[in-house]
C-alpha positions in Angstrom: 122.2 -3.0 -94.9 121.0 -1.7 -91.4 118.0 -3.5 -90.2 118.0 -1.4 -86.9 118.2 1.4 -88.9 116.0 0.7 -91.8 113.1 -0.6 -89.0 113.2 3.1 -87.1 113.2 4.8 -90.5 110.3 2.7 -91.6 108.4 3.0 -87.9 109.4 7.1 -88.1 107.5 7.1 -91.6 104.7 5.2 -90.5 103.6 7.4 -87.2 104.2 10.4 -89.1 102.2 9.8 -92.1 99.4 8.7 -89.5 100.2 12.3 -87.9 99.6 14.1 -91.3 96.9 12.5 -92.1 95.0 12.8 -89.1 96.1 16.8 -89.4 94.9 16.7 -92.6 91.4 15.9 -91.4 91.6 18.3 -88.3 92.6 20.8 -91.4 89.6 19.6 -93.5 87.2 19.8 -91.0 88.1 23.3 -89.4 89.4 25.4 -92.6 86.8 24.0 -94.8 84.1 22.6 -93.1 83.6 25.4 -90.6 83.0 22.3 -88.2 84.5 21.8 -84.6 87.8 19.0 -84.3 90.2 17.6 -82.2 93.2 19.3 -81.5 96.3 19.0 -84.2 99.2 18.0 -83.5 101.6 21.0 -85.0 104.6 20.4 -87.2 105.0 16.3 -85.4 103.6 14.3 -87.8 106.2 16.1 -90.4 109.0 16.1 -88.0 108.7 12.2 -87.2 108.2 11.7 -91.5 111.0 13.7 -92.0 113.2 11.8 -89.8 112.4 8.9 -91.4 113.4 10.0 -94.6 116.4 10.9 -93.6 117.1 7.8 -91.7 116.7 5.7 -94.7 119.9 3.3 -95.8 119.4 5.1 -99.4 121.5 7.4 -100.9 120.6 10.7 -100.9 117.3 10.5 -99.4 118.0 13.5 -97.1 117.4 16.3 -99.9 113.9 14.6 -99.5 113.1 15.2 -96.0 111.8 19.1 -96.1 108.7 17.2 -98.0 106.5 15.7 -94.9 107.1 19.1 -93.3 105.6 21.2 -95.9 102.8 18.4 -96.8 102.2 18.7 -93.3 98.9 20.4 -92.8 99.8 20.8 -89.0 102.2 22.9 -89.5 103.0 25.8 -91.6 100.7 25.4 -94.2 97.6 25.0 -91.4 98.7 28.5 -89.7 99.2 30.4 -93.2 95.5 28.8 -93.9 94.1 30.2 -90.7 95.5 33.8 -90.8 94.3 34.1 -94.3 90.8 32.8 -93.2 90.8 35.4 -90.4 91.9 38.2 -92.1 89.5 37.6 -95.3 86.7 39.0 -94.5 
């Protein structure tokens, strides 16, 4: 097992998951509750987590790297929700 690669993958996943959770919290405050919130870190959480998934030393894990990019509310889903909210009324 390649320990440096595994450690880098786990650290990247951890950083990405924390950023994704923060972006989800900001999304909840701004879009759902209509309150002011700190700025989002667009796409970075998804990119860190996707890199972590790709670095995992397990067979075929790279095929799942798209999931953090879709799950990160600081990325594409946030912009779609903001657009729909702006143009809904």
